[in-house]
DOMARZA-917636 format. One record per residue (C-alpha): residue number from 1; residue in three letters; z, x, y. Coordinates in pm, whole numbers, plus 50000, padded with zeros to 5 digits. Each point is the difference from the previous one (the first is absolute). Example, Ala and Ser with C-alpha at 12.3 -4.5 7.8 and 13.67 -1.06 7.14 Angstrom:
> n, res, Z, X, Y
> 1, ala, 50780, 51230, 49550;
> 2, ser, 49934, 50137, 50344;
END
This chain:
> n, res, Z, X, Y
> 1, unk, 44987, 49646, 18519;
> 2, unk, 50022, 49641, 49885;
> 3, unk, 49836, 49757, 50245;
> 4, unk, 50171, 49701, 50159;
> 5, unk, 49773, 49776, 49794;
> 6, unk, 50148, 50142, 49680;
> 7, unk, 50362, 49984, 50119;
> 8, unk, 50006, 49629, 50077;
> 9, unk, 50364, 49895, 49971;
> 10, unk, 49969, 49626, 50050;
> 11, unk, 49941, 49756, 49717;
> 12, unk, 49668, 50088, 49832;
> 13, unk, 49712, 49759, 50031;
> 14, unk, 49864, 49829, 49691;
> 15, unk, 49682, 49866, 50158;
> 16, unk, 49724, 49934, 50047;
> 17, unk, 50079, 49682, 49813;
> 18, unk, 49896, 49928, 49734;
> 19, unk, 49923, 50367, 49935;
> 20, unk, 49872, 49950, 49642;
> 21, unk, 49738, 49756, 50130;
> 22, unk, 49874, 50246, 50262;
> 23, unk, 49983, 50280, 49744;
> 24, unk, 49820, 49778, 49749;
> 25, unk, 49749, 49896, 50265;
> 26, unk, 49921, 50361, 50091;
> 27, unk, 49971, 50107, 49637;
> 28, unk, 49788, 49698, 49913;
> 29, unk, 49761, 50081, 50283;
> 30, unk, 49973, 50361, 49886;
> 31, unk, 49935, 49913, 49635;
> 32, unk, 49755, 49719, 50076;
> 33, unk, 49797, 50227, 50228;
> 34, unk, 49947, 50252, 49721;
> 35, unk, 49942, 49734, 49735;
> 36, unk, 49729, 49832, 50212;
> 37, unk, 49781, 50311, 50033;
> 38, unk, 49792, 49945, 49682;
> 39, unk, 49923, 49645, 50110;
> 40, unk, 49905, 50132, 50344;
> 41, unk, 49757, 50245, 49842;
> 42, unk, 49829, 49748, 49771;
> 43, unk, 49974, 49734, 50272;
> 44, unk, 50226, 49740, 49837;
> 45, unk, 50278, 50019, 50260;
> 46, unk, 50008, 49694, 50227;
> 47, unk, 50082, 50086, 50361;
> 48, unk, 50111, 49787, 50290;
> 49, unk, 49684, 49917, 50195;
> 50, unk, 50147, 50143, 50322;
> 51, unk, 50011, 50347, 49840;
> 52, unk, 49641, 50013, 49878;
> 53, unk, 49869, 50217, 50284;
> 54, unk, 50238, 50275, 49886;
> 55, unk, 50001, 49945, 49625;
> 56, unk, 49625, 49963, 49939;
> 57, unk, 49916, 50361, 50102;
> 58, unk, 50294, 50131, 49794;
> 59, unk, 49896, 49802, 49695;
> 60, unk, 49638, 50118, 50033;
> 61, unk, 50114, 50363, 50019;
> 62, unk, 50225, 49967, 49696;
> 63, unk, 49740, 49817, 49796;
> 64, unk, 49783, 50312, 49973;
> 65, unk, 50286, 50252, 49992;
> 66, unk, 50013, 50234, 49700;
> 67, unk, 50320, 50011, 49790;
> 68, unk, 50129, 50313, 50168;
> 69, unk, 49958, 49854, 50350;
> 70, unk, 50161, 49671, 49894;
> 71, unk, 50294, 50188, 49849;
> 72, unk, 50046, 50193, 50326;
> 73, unk, 49992, 49671, 50192;
> 74, unk, 50262, 49854, 49764;
> 75, unk, 50227, 50299, 50060;
> 76, unk, 49957, 49961, 50377;
> 77, unk, 50099, 49631, 49979;
> 78, unk, 50302, 50090, 49790;
> 79, unk, 50104, 50267, 50251;
> 80, unk, 49969, 49755, 50290;
> 81, unk, 50208, 49743, 49813;
> 82, unk, 50271, 50255, 49931;
> 83, unk, 49995, 50116, 50362;
> 84, unk, 50052, 49644, 50122;
> 85, unk, 50278, 49936, 49748;
> 86, unk, 50172, 50323, 50099;
> 87, unk, 49980, 49901, 50366;
> 88, unk, 50157, 49661, 49928;
> 89, unk, 50281, 50155, 49793;
> 90, unk, 50062, 50259, 50270;
> 91, unk, 50021, 49723, 50259;
> 92, unk, 50245, 49802, 49789;
> 93, unk, 50216, 50309, 49942;
> 94, unk, 50001, 50087, 50371;
> 95, unk, 50092, 49642, 50091;
> 96, unk, 50284, 49983, 49750;
> 97, unk, 50151, 50325, 50129;
> 98, unk, 49946, 49936, 50372;
> 99, unk, 50316, 50033, 50215;
> 100, unk, 49926, 49698, 50222;
> 101, unk, 50271, 49735, 50033;
> 102, unk, 49990, 49690, 50217;
> 103, unk, 50242, 50083, 50278;
> 104, unk, 50007, 49690, 50221;
> 105, unk, 50308, 49781, 49967;
> 106, unk, 49962, 49626, 49951;
> 107, unk, 50170, 49794, 50271;
> 108, unk, 50310, 49823, 49868;
> 109, unk, 49952, 49651, 49860;
> 110, unk, 50092, 49723, 50245;
> 111, unk, 49969, 49728, 49735;
> 112, unk, 50006, 50004, 49622;
> 113, unk, 49975, 49756, 49711;
> 114, unk, 50001, 50148, 49652;
> 115, unk, 49783, 50310, 50007;
> 116, unk, 49795, 49871, 50296;
> 117, unk, 50087, 50161, 50333;
> 118, unk, 49880, 49965, 50357;
> 119, unk, 49976, 50320, 50204;
> 120, unk, 49999, 49992, 50381;
> 121, unk, 49785, 50277, 50151;
> 122, unk, 50066, 49879, 50353;
> 123, unk, 50254, 50271, 50074;
> 124, unk, 49723, 50260, 49964;
> 125, unk, 49816, 49856, 50301;
> 126, unk, 50111, 49775, 50285;
> 127, unk, 50194, 49771, 49771;
> 128, unk, 49943, 49665, 50169;
> 129, unk, 49623, 49960, 49991;
> 130, unk, 49787, 49743, 49820;
> 131, unk, 50140, 49943, 49650;
> 132, unk, 49771, 50071, 49704;
> 133, unk, 50080, 49919, 49637;
> 134, unk, 49804, 50230, 49767;
> 135, unk, 49954, 49895, 49637;
> 136, unk, 49886, 50258, 49740;
> 137, unk, 49895, 49951, 49639;
> 138, unk, 50253, 49925, 49727;
> 139, unk, 49866, 50273, 49768;
> 140, unk, 50008, 50300, 50233;
> 141, unk, 50278, 50151, 50204;
> 142, unk, 50017, 49878, 50358;
> 143, unk, 50007, 50353, 50141;
> 144, unk, 49620, 50026, 49991;
> 145, unk, 50044, 49845, 50345;
> 146, unk, 50248, 50277, 50092;
> 147, unk, 49867, 50293, 49800;
> 148, unk, 50099, 50283, 50233;
> 149, unk, 50089, 50066, 50361;
> 150, unk, 49633, 50046, 50096;
> 151, unk, 49861, 49732, 49767;
> 152, unk, 50201, 49683, 50050;
> 153, unk, 49865, 49662, 50104;
> 154, unk, 50357, 49878, 50053;
> 155, unk, 50106, 50286, 50228;
> 156, unk, 49671, 49981, 50190;
> 157, unk, 50060, 49631, 50073;
> 158, unk, 50353, 50077, 50117;
> 159, unk, 49877, 50275, 50233;
> 160, unk, 49749, 49755, 50146;
> 161, unk, 50277, 49762, 50103;
> 162, unk, 50009, 49759, 49706;
> 163, unk, 50310, 49924, 49795;
> 164, unk, 49868, 50028, 49644;
> 165, unk, 50195, 49886, 49694;
> 166, unk, 49891, 50116, 49655;
> 167, unk, 50065, 49797, 49686;
> 168, unk, 50107, 50248, 49731;
> 169, unk, 49976, 49820, 49665;
> 170, unk, 50129, 50303, 49806;
> 171, unk, 50008, 49995, 49619;
> 172, unk, 50092, 49660, 49854;
> 173, unk, 50352, 49975, 49859;
> 174, unk, 50177, 49740, 49787;
> 175, unk, 49997, 49747, 50284;
> 176, unk, 49619, 50021, 50024;
> 177, unk, 49926, 50008, 49625;
> 178, unk, 49880, 49638, 49991;
> 179, unk, 49827, 49995, 50339;
> 180, unk, 49661, 49841, 50043;
> 181, unk, 49806, 50023, 50327;
> 182, unk, 50174, 49688, 50130;
> 183, unk, 50337, 50173, 49967;
> 184, unk, 49871, 50302, 50187;
> 185, unk, 49826, 49802, 50273;
> 186, unk, 50188, 49672, 50053;
> 187, unk, 50325, 50178, 49922;
> 188, unk, 50020, 50363, 50105;
> 189, unk, 49716, 50019, 50254;
> 190, unk, 50096, 49682, 50184;
> 191, unk, 50359, 50120, 50022;
> 192, unk, 49879, 50329, 50146;
> 193, unk, 49790, 49805, 50250;
> 194, unk, 50307, 49796, 50096;
> 195, unk, 50184, 50321, 50084;
> 196, unk, 49718, 50140, 50213;
> 197, unk, 49946, 49671, 50184;
> 198, unk, 50370, 49982, 50082;
> 199, unk, 50016, 50366, 50102;
> 200, unk, 49696, 49973, 50227;
> 201, unk, 50062, 49651, 50134;
> 202, unk, 49665, 49848, 49905;
> 203, unk, 49682, 50013, 49791;
> 204, unk, 49898, 50341, 49868;
> 205, unk, 49680, 50178, 49911;
> 206, unk, 49953, 50036, 49624;
> 207, unk, 49800, 50282, 49837;
> 208, unk, 49918, 50006, 49629;
> 209, unk, 49847, 50289, 49805;
> 210, unk, 49802, 49944, 49678;
> 211, unk, 50206, 49779, 49765;
> 212, unk, 50250, 49969, 50283;
> 213, unk, 49725, 49835, 50203;
> 214, unk, 49985, 49711, 49753;
> 215, unk, 50376, 49955, 50027;
> 216, unk, 49976, 50023, 50380;
> 217, unk, 49727, 49735, 49999;
> 218, unk, 50215, 49770, 49790;
> 219, unk, 50286, 50058, 50245;
> 220, unk, 49777, 49911, 50297;
> 221, unk, 49874, 49685, 49829;
> 222, unk, 50355, 49889, 49927;
> 223, unk, 50156, 50106, 50333;
> 224, unk, 49726, 49983, 50266;
> 225, unk, 50242, 49930, 50286;
> 226, unk, 50182, 50327, 49933;
> 227, unk, 49686, 50213, 49956;
> 228, unk, 49852, 50105, 50332;
> 229, unk, 49700, 50174, 49844;
> 230, unk, 49884, 50114, 49657;
> 231, unk, 49843, 50339, 49928;
> 232, unk, 49862, 50056, 49649;
> 233, unk, 49922, 50357, 49896;
> 234, unk, 49766, 50034, 49699;
> 235, unk, 50118, 49667, 49860;
> 236, unk, 49814, 49849, 49703;
> 237, unk, 49918, 49632, 49979;
> 238, unk, 49689, 49924, 49795;
> 239, unk, 50064, 50211, 49690;
> 240, unk, 49657, 49908, 49859;
> 241, unk, 49797, 50074, 50314;
> 242, unk, 49916, 50351, 49880;
> 243, unk, 50040, 50159, 49659;
> 244, unk, 50068, 49658, 49848;
> 245, unk, 49964, 50132, 49646;
> 246, unk, 50272, 50260, 50064;
> 247, unk, 50237, 49740, 50145;
> 248, unk, 49944, 49764, 49708;
> 249, unk, 50053, 50286, 49756;
> 250, unk, 50336, 50073, 50162;
> 251, unk, 50083, 49631, 49963;
> 252, unk, 49906, 50008, 49631;
> 253, unk, 50210, 50313, 49959;
> 254, unk, 50308, 49792, 50083;
> 255, unk, 50034, 49865, 49645;
> 256, unk, 50030, 50353, 49859;
> 257, unk, 50278, 50074, 50252;
> 258, unk, 50227, 49720, 49882;
> 259, unk, 50183, 50213, 49739;
> 260, unk, 50065, 50261, 50270;
> 261, unk, 50124, 49739, 50249;
> 262, unk, 50218, 49844, 49734;
> 263, unk, 50152, 50335, 49902;
> 264, unk, 50061, 50148, 50345;
> 265, unk, 50010, 49690, 50220;
> 266, unk, 49758, 50170, 50237;
> 267, unk, 49663, 50173, 50015;
> 268, unk, 50073, 50377, 49985;
> 269, unk, 49870, 50230, 50271;
> 270, unk, 49774, 50200, 49769;
> 271, unk, 49817, 49686, 49889;
> 272, unk, 49950, 49900, 50363;
> 273, unk, 49872, 50350, 50077;
> 274, unk, 49762, 49980, 49704;
> 275, unk, 49855, 49675, 50132;
> 276, unk, 49939, 50155, 50342;
> 277, unk, 49855, 50317, 49847;
> 278, unk, 49746, 49788, 49813;
> 279, unk, 49839, 49911, 50335;
> 280, unk, 49890, 50364, 50038;
> 281, unk, 50085, 50194, 49681;
> 282, unk, 49878, 50337, 50131;
> 283, unk, 50185, 49986, 50332;
> 284, unk, 50302, 50185, 49861;
> 285, unk, 49806, 50295, 49852;
> 286, unk, 49785, 50026, 50314;
> 287, unk, 50279, 50002, 50254;
> 288, unk, 50219, 50248, 49813;
> 289, unk, 49704, 50235, 49950;
> 290, unk, 49946, 49988, 50379;
> 291, unk, 50370, 50053, 50063;
> 292, unk, 49991, 50319, 49792;
> 293, unk, 49777, 50159, 50266;
> 294, unk, 50231, 49922, 50293;
> 295, unk, 50258, 50228, 50157;
> 296, unk, 50329, 49850, 49869;
> 297, unk, 50170, 50065, 50334;
> 298, unk, 49732, 49824, 50207;
> 299, unk, 50064, 49664, 50169;
> 300, unk, 49728, 49845, 49781;
> 301, unk, 50178, 50114, 49684;
> 302, unk, 50334, 49875, 50130;
> 303, unk, 49848, 49659, 50069;
> 304, unk, 49836, 49992, 49656;
> 305, unk, 50333, 50069, 49829;
> 306, unk, 50184, 49745, 50216;
> 307, unk, 49750, 49732, 49908;
> 308, unk, 49998, 50091, 49630;
> 309, unk, 50379, 49987, 49993;
> 310, unk, 49981, 49646, 50135;
> 311, unk, 49726, 49900, 49756;
> 312, unk, 50210, 50124, 49708;
> 313, unk, 50314, 49831, 50128;
> 314, unk, 49896, 49644, 49919;
> 315, unk, 50226, 49717, 49892;
> 316, unk, 49961, 49755, 49711;
> 317, unk, 49900, 49639, 50053;
> 318, unk, 50234, 49744, 49845;
> 319, unk, 49844, 49786, 49726;
> 320, unk, 49967, 49661, 50179;
> 321, unk, 49833, 50161, 50301;
> 322, unk, 49778, 50215, 49777;
> 323, unk, 49874, 49691, 49816;
> 324, unk, 49936, 49823, 50329;
> 325, unk, 49796, 50292, 50136;
> 326, unk, 49806, 50096, 49688;
> 327, unk, 49938, 49655, 49850;
> 328, unk, 49976, 49814, 50328;
> 329, unk, 49862, 50232, 50266;
> 330, unk, 49769, 50212, 49787;
> 331, unk, 49923, 49772, 49707;
> 332, unk, 49978, 49655, 50159;
> 333, unk, 49942, 50109, 50364;
> 334, unk, 50266, 49753, 50111;
> 335, unk, 50023, 50119, 50365;
> 336, unk, 49632, 49939, 50084;
> 337, unk, 50010, 49668, 49816;
> 338, unk, 50309, 49906, 50205;
> 339, unk, 50192, 49954, 49676;
> 340, unk, 50257, 50274, 50054;
> 341, unk, 50324, 49825, 50089;
> 342, unk, 50329, 50106, 50154;
> 343, unk, 50285, 49757, 49934;
> 344, unk, 49745, 49746, 49877;
> 345, unk, 49788, 50012, 50315;
> 346, unk, 49649, 50150, 49997;
> 347, unk, 49954, 50306, 50221;
> 348, unk, 49707, 49878, 50209;
> 349, unk, 49897, 50238, 50279;
> 350, unk, 49814, 49716, 50172;
> 351, unk, 50337, 49848, 50092;
> 352, unk, 50116, 50306, 50194;
> 353, unk, 49867, 49946, 50352;
> 354, unk, 50160, 50299, 50166;
> 355, unk, 49812, 50318, 50101;
> 356, unk, 49913, 50227, 49708;
> 357, unk, 49853, 50348, 49968;
> 358, unk, 49846, 50123, 49675;
> 359, unk, 49945, 50375, 49956;
> 360, unk, 49739, 50046, 49724;
> 361, unk, 49935, 50366, 49907;
> 362, unk, 49637, 50060, 49906;
> 363, unk, 50083, 50261, 49733;
> 364, unk, 50281, 49809, 49830;
> 365, unk, 50001, 50057, 49621;
> 366, unk, 50313, 49792, 49939;
> 367, unk, 49911, 49687, 50197;
> 368, unk, 49624, 49942, 50014;
> 369, unk, 49895, 49928, 50362;
> 370, unk, 49844, 49667, 49900;
> 371, unk, 50335, 49888, 49855;
> 372, unk, 50181, 50069, 50328;
> 373, unk, 49715, 49858, 50210;
> 374, unk, 50033, 49667, 49819;
> 375, unk, 50351, 49969, 50141;
> 376, unk, 49880, 50072, 50353;
> 377, unk, 49740, 49726, 49956;
> 378, unk, 50267, 49755, 49882;
> 379, unk, 50234, 50055, 50295;
> 380, unk, 49913, 49779, 50301;
> 381, unk, 50074, 50264, 50268;
> 382, unk, 49939, 50334, 49833;
> 383, unk, 49847, 50306, 50161;
> 384, unk, 49895, 50291, 49779;
> 385, unk, 49990, 50378, 50010;
> 386, unk, 49791, 50188, 49744;
> 387, unk, 50088, 50369, 50025;
> 388, unk, 49831, 50276, 49801;
> 389, unk, 50310, 50065, 49794;
> 390, unk, 50146, 49946, 49656;
> 391, unk, 50286, 49785, 49881;
> 392, unk, 50265, 50267, 50050;
> 393, unk, 49807, 50203, 50257;
> 394, unk, 50032, 49714, 50252;
> 395, unk, 50375, 50070, 49998;
> 396, unk, 50009, 50377, 49943;
> 397, unk, 49654, 50135, 50085;
> 398, unk, 50030, 50272, 50261;
> 399, unk, 49675, 49919, 50180;
> 400, unk, 50004, 49618, 49990;
> 401, unk, 50351, 49864, 50035;
> 402, unk, 50025, 50048, 50377;
> 403, unk, 49715, 49763, 50092;
> 404, unk, 50104, 49746, 49735;
> 405, unk, 50362, 49993, 50109;
> 406, unk, 49903, 49971, 50366;
> 407, unk, 49781, 49699, 49923;
> 408, unk, 50280, 49834, 49804;
> 409, unk, 50247, 50062, 50283;
> 410, unk, 49757, 49860, 50257;
> 411, unk, 49953, 49686, 49789;
> 412, unk, 50373, 49939, 49965;
> 413, unk, 50056, 50048, 50373;
> 414, unk, 49719, 49760, 50091;
> 415, unk, 50129, 49740, 49754;
> 416, unk, 50346, 50016, 50162;
> 417, unk, 49872, 49899, 50344;
END
């Protein structure tokens, strides 16, 4: 009998994106492992110093191995490589055929301008509690903050008595085709803030996640009287504080992107995904190989698929904003140098004197902790939380989100007194 996984009737998945990159990475690892064996045997292979305690005994054993033994070792390495590749491919196939669909319904938009919408989650809870404006990244769908019924920062806030509003940027349309970050922040985000301030009757708490944290900071700097408190979740600031060479390389990469930006008017999703994959090239093969060993009907597998669906559902970044982020943030480190400007005015965290809370995940691969910590240091009244979590795990991790969310809620309540 055909299984449910093979009878999936909804639109088939095309991820993980970009799939050719993940396959090439896995194949490259497999081929390089086999190709390196002769150099390992003759002692010419240069290892990372941290691996020497494991590689030195192996190299000594292979050095004196006879041809037959070395050939057997080579076959064993080849078999292990093929086993790992098969596991990854099995995981990808299982993911692409999985029957999961996101079932929660987005609250209706209470305000809209172009493709930007504001969603009021207050009706899910008590409705009239402390207002919170939540700002996600421009390059990922907002529903990472409302992934499922049992994994939703927005619904959790509503159940705890807050009235949370989520900015849903959606995919840029013709109206947003020429937007820079000033248009998004001084235009769309300030208009959304106006709505929430009017609806709640006073200043509101503002929460920004990742790139959305930078936009939220700019909003707080420009409108301090309307921002009761500022919470920044995994928000970068000093792009050269850690992995400076990688950031500068991304900045230098901008020139090669100009033909793409000129042709499409935006930075396509697959190019954005490639840039993120470069931070940990083997993450994709590893996680899908692990997924292959899970029970597809288990809660862990359901959560994996939900998160992967979100990761593969990115949105492009319009050309002016892409240039501002890649050339400015990564290449020139304009935020930390207080040279990033919104509507001609530098975004200087030192000028925001309200209470701030910076959540800095220790295991963040996307935003190095030192980059986020630099922003906490620059804010006059910032407290910090450094959870043992990753960039996405701080929002979706089953074992860590509860304590993190409770701390954020406690901060916003104390700042409202």
